[in-house]
C-alpha positions in Angstrom: -35.6 -41.7 -13.9 -33.8 -38.9 -12.3 -30.5 -37.8 -13.6 -28.0 -37.2 -10.8 -25.2 -34.9 -11.9 -21.9 -36.1 -10.7 -19.1 -33.5 -10.2 -16.1 -34.6 -12.2 -12.6 -34.6 -10.9 -11.7 -31.5 -13.0 -14.6 -29.6 -11.5 -13.5 -30.5 -8.0 -10.0 -29.2 -8.8 -11.5 -26.0 -10.0 -13.6 -25.6 -6.9 -10.7 -26.2 -4.6 -8.5 -23.8 -6.5 -11.0 -21.0 -6.4 -11.7 -21.6 -2.7 -8.0 -21.7 -2.0 -7.5 -18.4 -3.8 -10.3 -16.8 -1.8 -8.9 -18.0 1.5 -5.3 -16.9 0.8 -6.4 -13.5 -0.7 -8.6 -13.0 2.4 -5.7 -13.7 4.8 -3.5 -11.2 3.1 -6.3 -8.7 2.9 -7.2 -9.1 6.6 -3.8 -7.8 7.5 -4.4 -4.7 5.4 -7.9 -4.2 6.9 -6.6 -4.6 10.4 -4.2 -1.7 9.8 -7.0 0.5 8.3 -5.8 0.4 4.7 -8.2 1.4 1.9 -7.9 -2.0 0.0 -8.4 -4.8 2.5 -10.2 -8.0 3.2 -12.6 -8.2 0.3 -10.4 -6.5 -2.3 -7.5 -8.9 -1.9 -9.9 -11.9 -1.9 -11.4 -10.8 -5.1 -8.0 -10.0 -6.7 -6.8 -13.5 -5.9 -10.0 -15.2 -7.1 -10.0 -13.2 -10.4 -6.3 -14.1 -11.1 -7.0 -17.7 -10.3 -10.1 -18.2 -12.5 -8.5 -16.4 -15.4 -5.6 -18.9 -15.3 -8.0 -21.8 -14.9 -9.5 -20.6 -18.2 -6.2 -21.3 -19.9 -5.5 -24.6 -18.0 -8.9 -26.1 -18.9 -9.2 -24.8 -22.5 -10.7 -28.1 -23.7 -13.6 -27.7 -21.2 -15.0 -24.6 -22.9 -13.4 -24.4 -26.4 -15.8 -26.7 -28.2 -16.7 -24.7 -31.3 -13.5 -25.5 -33.1 -10.8 -28.1 -32.8 -8.6 -27.5 -29.7 -5.4 -27.6 -31.8 -6.5 -24.7 -34.0 -6.6 -22.0 -31.3 -4.9 -22.1 -28.0 -4.7 -19.5 -25.3 -1.2 -18.8 -24.0 -1.0 -19.0 -20.2 2.0 -16.8 -20.1 0.3 -14.0 -22.0 -2.8 -14.4 -19.7 -0.6 -14.0 -16.6 1.0 -10.9 -18.2 -2.4 -9.4 -18.9 -3.5 -10.1 -15.3 -0.5 -8.4 -13.8 -0.9 -5.4 -16.2 -4.5 -5.0 -15.2 -3.7 -5.3 -11.5 -1.3 -2.4 -12.0 -4.3 0.0 -12.5 -6.0 -1.3 -9.4 -2.8 -0.9 -7.4 -2.4 2.7 -8.6 -5.8 3.5 -7.3 -4.8 2.9 -3.7 -1.7 5.1 -4.0 -2.5 8.7 -3.1 -0.5 11.8 -2.5 -1.1 13.9 0.6 1.0 17.1 0.3 4.5 15.8 -0.3 3.7 12.4 1.2 2.9 9.4 -0.8 0.8 6.7 0.9 -0.6 3.3 -0.1 2.6 1.9 -1.7 2.6 -1.2 0.6 -1.1 -1.9 -0.1 -0.5 -1.6 -3.8 2.4 -4.0 -3.5 0.3 -6.5 -1.5 -2.4 -6.4 -4.2 0.2 -7.1 -6.9 1.7 -10.0 -5.0 -1.8 -11.4 -4.2 -2.6 -11.4 -8.0 0.7 -13.4 -8.5 -0.3 -15.9 -5.9 -3.8 -16.2 -7.5 -2.0 -17.0 -10.8 0.0 -19.8 -9.1 -3.2 -21.3 -7.6 -5.0 -21.1 -10.9 -2.4 -23.3 -12.6 -2.2 -25.6 -9.6 1.3 -24.7 -8.4 0.2 -25.0 -4.8 3.6 -25.2 -3.2 4.8 -21.9 -4.6 1.5 -20.3 -3.8 1.5 -21.3 -0.2 5.2 -20.3 0.2 4.4 -17.0 -1.5 1.4 -16.4 0.8 3.5 -17.2 4.0 6.3 -14.9 2.8 3.8 -12.1 2.1 2.1 -12.4 5.5 5.6 -12.4 7.1 6.6 -9.2 5.4 3.3 -7.4 6.2 3.2 -8.4 9.8 6.5 -9.6 11.2 8.6 -7.1 9.2 6.4 -4.3 10.5 7.6 -5.1 14.0 11.2 -5.3 12.9 10.9 -2.1 10.9 9.6 -0.2 14.0 12.6 -1.3 16.0 15.2 -0.5 13.4 17.0 2.9 13.8 15.7 5.3 11.2 15.3 8.9 10.5 11.9 10.6 11.0 10.8 13.1 8.4 7.9 15.6 8.7 6.6 18.5 6.6 6.4 21.6 8.8 4.6 24.8 8.2 5.0 27.7 10.7 3.1 31.0 10.4 3.8 34.3 12.1 2.3 37.8 12.0 4.3 39.8 9.5 5.7 42.1 12.1 6.6 39.3 14.6 8.6 36.9 12.4 11.2 34.6 14.0 14.5 34.8 12.1 15.7 31.8 10.2 18.7 31.4 12.5 16.6 31.5 15.6 14.2 29.0 14.0 17.0 26.6 13.3 18.3 27.0 16.8 14.8 26.3 18.3 14.3 23.2 16.1 17.8 22.0 16.9 17.1 22.0 20.7 14.2 19.6 19.9 16.4 17.2 18.0 15.4 18.4 14.5 17.5 19.5 11.5 16.0 21.2 8.5 16.3 19.4 5.2 15.1 22.4 3.2 13.6 25.7 4.0 11.4 28.1 2.1 9.3 31.1 3.0 6.4 33.1 1.7 3.8 35.8 2.6 0.2 34.7 2.8 -3.2 36.0 3.8 -2.8 39.1 1.6 0.7 39.8 3.1 -0.5 39.8 6.7 1.2 36.5 7.5 4.7 35.1 7.0 5.1 31.4 6.6 8.1 29.1 6.8 7.8 25.7 5.0 10.4 23.0 5.5 11.1 19.3 5.9 12.2 18.3 9.3 14.5 15.4 10.1 15.1 13.7 13.4 16.1 10.3 14.8 13.3 10.4 17.4 9.7 10.4 16.3 8.6 11.5 19.7 10.4 14.8 19.1 7.3 16.0 17.0 5.1 16.0 20.1 7.6 17.9 22.2 8.0 20.5 19.4 4.2 20.8 19.1 3.8 21.5 22.8 6.6 24.2 22.5 5.0 25.9 19.5 1.6 26.0 21.2 3.2 28.0 24.0 4.7 30.7 21.7 2.2 33.7 21.4 3.9 34.9 18.2 3.0 31.7 16.4 -0.3 32.1 14.5 -0.6 28.5 13.3 1.6 25.5 12.5 1.4 22.1 11.0 3.6 19.0 11.5 2.8 16.3 9.0 4.9 13.1 9.3 5.8 11.4 6.1 5.3 7.6 5.6 3.6 4.9 3.7 
């Protein structure tokens, strides 16, 4: 006689929770992938799955703890959740990188962290909170991006401007030129470079209009005394 293995109710619950974690993690990750972020579709799906199955381990302790009586040793779900969130912190830190004075990847790190939290909720079967959390996360990542772009805000950029040593623009004239393009200088420093042949201004520019950067770039390209320049917008 053939033995037909029947999947138990508990096993179906586990399958549904893991698949649910995969789908919700993938949805959040898709938004990150769509915007070209380093941790995207697969990373978020794996984070959510990992968090879910680790919590399933604590929920169904009696399914795997068969060596000794179940009452003698019990895993603490709260400590497991704490360990998951601590471990995710290292993964989140890996997507944050510094480019000059600009820090990028903070939103992606936060999305990984919240995806792990949603995976924990799915693992313990708290579907309502998990779905609400997923919808709130997707709203913040997509809809809030549109709102943020429409909100009045200041535009910051790191600016490096190099002149030949004998053709340096004075600081007062520099401030006047930047002011005509809608910029103010948050801080200003200077140095000699290229063995003393070049003079560099380094500063942080501030403006209410992000389009001012392109106008400033066009103006600087037309100045023969400018050897080189760089305008690097800050942002997440």
